[in-house]
C-alpha positions in Angstrom: -36.8 -78.6 -250.7 -34.6 -75.9 -252.4 -36.7 -73.2 -251.4 -36.5 -74.2 -247.7 -32.9 -74.6 -247.7 -32.5 -71.3 -249.2 -34.7 -69.6 -246.1 -33.0 -71.8 -243.7 -29.5 -70.6 -245.0 -30.5 -67.1 -244.5 -31.9 -67.8 -241.1 -28.6 -69.1 -239.8 -26.7 -66.0 -241.9 -28.9 -63.4 -239.5 -28.5 -65.1 -236.5 -24.6 -65.3 -237.0 -24.7 -61.1 -237.8 -26.8 -61.1 -234.4 -24.7 -62.6 -232.4 -21.9 -60.9 -233.5 -23.3 -57.6 -233.1 -24.3 -58.6 -229.7 -20.9 -59.9 -229.1 -19.5 -56.5 -230.2 -21.6 -54.8 -228.2 -20.9 -56.2 -225.1 -17.1 -55.7 -225.9 -17.4 -52.4 -226.5 -19.9 -51.8 -223.0 -16.8 -52.9 -220.8 -14.9 -50.1 -219.4 -11.6 -49.1 -220.9 -10.2 -47.7 -217.7 -10.6 -49.1 -214.4 -9.6 -46.9 -211.3 -7.8 -48.2 -208.1 -9.4 -48.2 -204.6 -7.8 -47.4 -201.2 -9.5 -48.2 -198.1 -9.3 -45.8 -194.7 -7.1 -46.6 -191.9 -6.9 -45.7 -188.2 -3.2 -43.9 -187.7 -1.8 -40.8 -185.5 -2.3 -37.7 -187.0 -0.3 -34.1 -186.1 -0.6 -31.0 -187.2 2.6 -28.7 -186.8 4.1 -25.9 -188.4 8.0 -25.8 -189.1 9.3 -22.5 -188.3 13.0 -21.6 -190.2 15.4 -19.2 -187.8 18.8 -19.1 -185.9 19.9 -20.2 -182.5 21.6 -17.0 -180.7 22.4 -16.0 -177.2 19.6 -14.3 -175.0 22.1 -11.3 -174.1 24.9 -9.8 -176.3 26.8 -7.3 -174.3 28.8 -5.4 -176.3 32.4 -3.9 -174.7 33.2 -0.2 -175.6 35.9 2.0 -174.5 35.7 5.2 -172.7 38.2 7.1 -174.3 39.3 7.3 -177.5 42.6 5.6 -178.9 44.3 2.9 -180.5 44.0 -0.5 -179.7 47.7 -1.3 -178.1 47.4 -4.9 -177.0 44.5 -7.8 -177.2 45.0 -9.9 -174.5 42.2 -12.8 -175.1 40.9 -14.5 -178.0 37.3 -15.2 -179.6 35.5 -18.3 -178.0 37.4 -17.9 -174.5 35.2 -18.1 -171.4 35.7 -14.8 -169.2 34.7 -13.6 -166.0 33.5 -10.2 -165.0 36.6 -7.9 -164.5 38.7 -10.1 -166.9 41.3 -7.5 -168.9 40.2 -8.0 -172.7 42.4 -5.4 -174.3 44.7 -2.3 -173.7 44.1 1.1 -174.9 47.1 3.7 -175.7 45.8 7.3 -175.9 46.8 9.2 -178.7 45.8 12.9 -177.3 44.4 15.5 -179.5 47.2 18.0 -180.1 44.9 21.2 -179.8 43.4 19.8 -176.9 46.5 19.0 -175.3 48.0 22.5 -175.9 44.8 24.1 -174.8 45.3 22.1 -171.1 48.5 23.0 -170.9 48.0 26.7 -171.3 45.4 26.0 -169.0 48.0 24.8 -166.6 50.5 27.5 -166.9 47.7 30.3 -166.3 46.9 28.4 -163.2 50.4 28.1 -162.1 50.5 32.2 -162.9 47.4 32.9 -161.2 48.7 30.9 -158.2 51.9 32.3 -158.1 50.2 35.9 -157.7 47.8 34.9 -155.1 50.9 33.3 -152.8 52.4 36.6 -152.6 49.3 38.7 -152.0 48.5 36.1 -149.3 52.5 36.0 -147.9 52.4 40.0 -147.9 48.9 40.3 -146.7 49.6 37.4 -144.0 52.3 39.3 -142.3 50.5 42.4 -142.2 47.6 40.4 -140.3 50.1 39.2 -137.8 50.7 42.7 -136.9 47.1 43.6 -136.8 47.3 46.1 -139.4 44.6 44.6 -142.0 41.2 43.0 -140.4 40.5 39.2 -139.9 38.1 39.4 -143.0 40.5 40.9 -145.5 43.0 38.2 -144.2 40.3 35.3 -144.8 39.1 36.5 -148.1 42.9 36.5 -149.4 43.4 33.0 -147.8 40.5 31.9 -150.1 41.7 33.4 -153.1 44.8 31.6 -152.3 43.3 28.3 -151.7 41.3 28.3 -154.6 44.0 28.9 -157.0 46.0 26.0 -155.7 42.6 24.0 -156.6 42.3 25.5 -160.0 46.0 24.2 -160.5 45.4 20.7 -159.7 42.1 20.7 -161.6 44.2 22.0 -164.6 47.1 19.1 -164.3 44.2 16.6 -163.6 42.6 17.8 -167.1 46.3 17.9 -168.8 46.9 14.3 -167.3 43.7 12.7 -168.5 44.1 14.5 -172.1 48.0 13.1 -172.1 47.8 9.7 -170.6 43.9 9.0 -170.2 43.9 9.1 -166.6 44.2 12.0 -163.8 46.6 10.0 -161.9 49.2 9.9 -164.7 48.4 5.8 -164.9 46.2 5.0 -168.0 44.9 1.6 -166.3 41.7 3.3 -165.3 40.3 4.0 -168.9 42.7 2.2 -171.1 42.0 -1.2 -169.7 39.3 -2.9 -171.4 37.6 -5.2 -168.8 34.6 -7.6 -169.0 31.8 -6.3 -167.7 29.7 -9.5 -167.2 31.1 -13.2 -167.5 30.2 -15.3 -170.5 32.1 -16.4 -173.6 33.8 -13.8 -176.3 31.7 -14.1 -179.2 33.5 -11.6 -181.3 36.4 -9.1 -181.0 36.1 -7.0 -184.2 39.0 -4.7 -183.9 42.8 -5.4 -184.2 45.8 -4.4 -182.5 46.4 -0.7 -184.1 43.0 -0.2 -185.0 41.6 3.5 -183.7 38.8 3.7 -181.4 36.1 5.7 -180.6 34.8 6.3 -176.8 31.0 6.2 -176.1 29.3 8.8 -175.2 26.0 10.7 -175.4 26.9 12.0 -179.2 28.7 8.6 -180.3 28.2 5.0 -179.8 31.5 4.2 -179.8 33.7 1.4 -181.2 32.7 -2.0 -180.1 35.8 -3.9 -178.6 34.2 -7.3 -177.7 30.9 -8.9 -177.8 30.1 -11.1 -174.6 27.2 -13.5 -174.0 26.2 -16.4 -171.5 26.1 -19.3 -174.1 24.2 -21.0 -171.6 21.2 -18.8 -172.1 19.8 -19.2 -175.9 16.9 -18.9 -177.6 15.5 -19.6 -180.9 14.6 -16.9 -183.2 12.5 -17.3 -186.5 9.3 -16.0 -188.3 6.0 -17.2 -188.8 3.5 -16.6 -191.6 0.5 -14.8 -190.8 -1.9 -17.6 -191.7 -0.1 -19.7 -188.9 0.6 -16.9 -186.1 -2.9 -16.7 -185.2 -2.8 -20.7 -183.7 0.4 -19.8 -181.7 0.2 -19.1 -178.4 2.6 -18.2 -175.5 4.4 -21.3 -173.6 4.1 -23.7 -176.6 6.3 -26.3 -176.7 8.8 -26.4 -179.6 11.2 -29.1 -180.8 14.5 -27.6 -182.1 16.8 -29.4 -184.8 19.9 -27.6 -185.6 21.5 -27.8 -189.1 24.8 -28.3 -187.8 23.9 -30.9 -185.5 21.4 -33.4 -187.0 21.5 -35.8 -184.5 20.4 -34.1 -181.6 17.0 -32.2 -181.0 16.7 -29.7 -178.2 13.4 -28.7 -176.4 12.1 -25.2 -176.1 9.1 -23.0 -174.8 7.3 -20.2 -176.7 8.1 -17.2 -175.0 7.2 -14.1 -177.3 5.2 -13.3 -180.2 5.6 -10.2 -182.0 2.4 -8.0 -181.9 3.3 -6.6 -185.4 4.1 -8.5 -188.6 6.7 -7.1 -191.1 5.9 -7.7 -194.9 8.8 -9.5 -196.9 8.2 -10.5 -200.4 4.7 -10.1 -200.3 4.1 -12.0 -197.2 3.8 -10.5 -194.1 5.9 -12.6 -191.1 5.9 -12.3 -187.4 8.7 -12.7 -185.0 8.7 -15.5 -182.4 11.4 -16.4 -179.7 11.8 -19.3 -177.5 13.9 -20.3 -174.7 16.1 -23.3 -175.7 17.1 -25.7 -173.0 20.9 -26.3 -173.2 22.4 -27.8 -170.4 26.0 -27.9 -169.7 27.6 -31.3 -169.2 24.5 -33.3 -170.2 26.2 -34.9 -173.3 24.8 -32.8 -175.9 27.2 -31.1 -178.4 28.4 -27.5 -178.1 25.7 -25.2 -179.2 27.4 -22.0 -181.3 26.0 -18.7 -181.8 24.1 -18.2 -185.3 23.2 -22.0 -185.8 20.6 -22.3 -188.5 17.7 -24.0 -187.2 14.3 -25.2 -187.5 11.4 -25.5 -185.0 8.6 -27.8 -184.7 5.4 -26.5 -183.4 2.8 -28.8 -182.7 -0.8 -27.0 -183.7 -3.0 -29.9 -182.7 -2.7 -33.8 -182.7 -5.1 -36.8 -182.7 -4.2 -40.5 -181.8 -5.7 -43.2 -183.2 -8.6 -41.8 -185.7 -10.2 -42.9 -189.2 -8.0 -41.2 -191.7 -7.6 -41.3 -195.6 -4.7 -39.5 -197.7 -5.8 -35.7 -198.9 -4.8 -37.0 -202.5 -8.2 -39.0 -202.5 -10.5 -36.0 -201.8 -12.4 -34.4 -204.1 -14.3 -30.8 -203.8 -17.4 -29.5 -205.0 -16.9 -26.8 -207.4 -19.8 -25.0 -206.5 -19.6 -25.3 -202.4 -16.1 -26.6 -202.2 -17.1 -29.3 -199.5 -14.9 -32.3 -199.4 -16.5 -35.5 -200.8 -15.0 -38.9 -202.1 -16.4 -41.6 -204.5 -16.8 -45.0 -203.2 -17.1 -48.2 -204.8 -20.5 -49.8 -205.2 -19.7 -52.4 -207.9 -17.2 -53.3 -210.8 -15.6 -49.6 -211.7 -19.1 -48.4 -210.3 -18.9 -45.4 -207.6 -21.1 -42.9 -205.5 -20.2 -39.6 -203.8 -20.0 -39.8 -200.4 -19.6 -36.0 -198.7 -17.4 -35.9 -195.8 -16.3 -34.2 -192.8 -12.5 -33.6 -191.7 -10.8 -33.0 -188.8 -7.2 -32.8 -188.1 -4.6 -32.6 -191.3 -1.0 -32.9 -191.4 -0.6 -32.1 -195.3 -0.6 -36.0 -195.9 -3.1 -37.4 -194.4 -6.6 -36.1 -193.0 -8.7 -37.2 -190.4 -12.1 -38.5 -191.3 -15.1 -37.3 -188.7 -18.0 -38.6 -191.0 -19.0 -39.9 -194.3 -17.3 -43.4 -194.6 -16.1 -46.4 -192.6 -13.0 -48.3 -192.5 -14.3 -50.8 -195.0 -15.4 -48.6 -197.9 -13.3 -48.4 -201.3 -12.4 -45.1 -202.2 -11.6 -44.1 -205.6 -8.3 -43.1 -206.3 -9.4 -40.6 -209.1 -6.3 -38.6 -209.9 -4.2 -42.3 -210.9 -5.7 -44.0 -213.8 -5.0 -47.2 -215.4 -5.7 -48.3 -218.7 -7.4 -51.9 -218.8 -4.5 -53.6 -220.9 -2.5 -52.5 -218.1 -4.2 -54.5 -215.3 -4.4 -57.6 -217.8 
């Protein structure tokens, strides 16, 4: 009996050990980490590019003087609406002393020449009246006399222009700086007492004022070379201004630069869009130089099957996208995908998965203890 009891106890111990081993093996086979899953959903996806730039007037006109001098008076202020012909500033002429002396000398020479021609003309006229000289000689003397009178007038006119800025003795013709177009004065970069230079073939001249029509504004920005190929003239833009956060403005793309400019290692292309600013429509006043962002819709899809781009994985060899779909408890299989439009967050699924498939969130792991 003792022998059978002994073998029975040994058998019980062995069975217990085997049961413990099986238990621990099952415990160790349970996954330490479980993956979360998400499903695809239908939504609208808009692929758009945001361009940073500024809002400026379509045309800015620089008003420059036709004569050099010193600003005597400034009649208007920046921001004032002007009409073509309105007086902006008055210039006081400060003549060059050398030029003034030369002009005065020319006047004196012309007077001397005229006096001499007059004496000859008067003396020969008497002779002509008596029939002593011929008609041709008389006409030649008369022509010389008239030319001397004209030369004196020209010299006096030049002297007045140098001295006062006008041939008529009044400086209003050249020294009154007037608006050449209707619009708003954006800038008056000079002050009373500043010296200004006239505009001519050799010098651009000093800008007295800058005028622009504020109802004709454009958006100006730069697009990276990776995006410029997707743009075309006529595309709609939505403009948001940093200073007017509550308002959006419509615009149309009207210009894409044919040549890019390299900036900090990236090639940028200038674009322009006509901004729709309507006076009296309740919108705030748009000032020149406001920083702005333009939203350009490149592609848009309505109610399409989509997932978050964070769920995508890419084959190391082919770089083709795929996801892992759950087939059992913490068991997944690979599904290759065909993608469509992306907005940088969500991406359209053309084929590869359905709405009910549970997709592995591969980059967000949670331990089993957290789930417990």
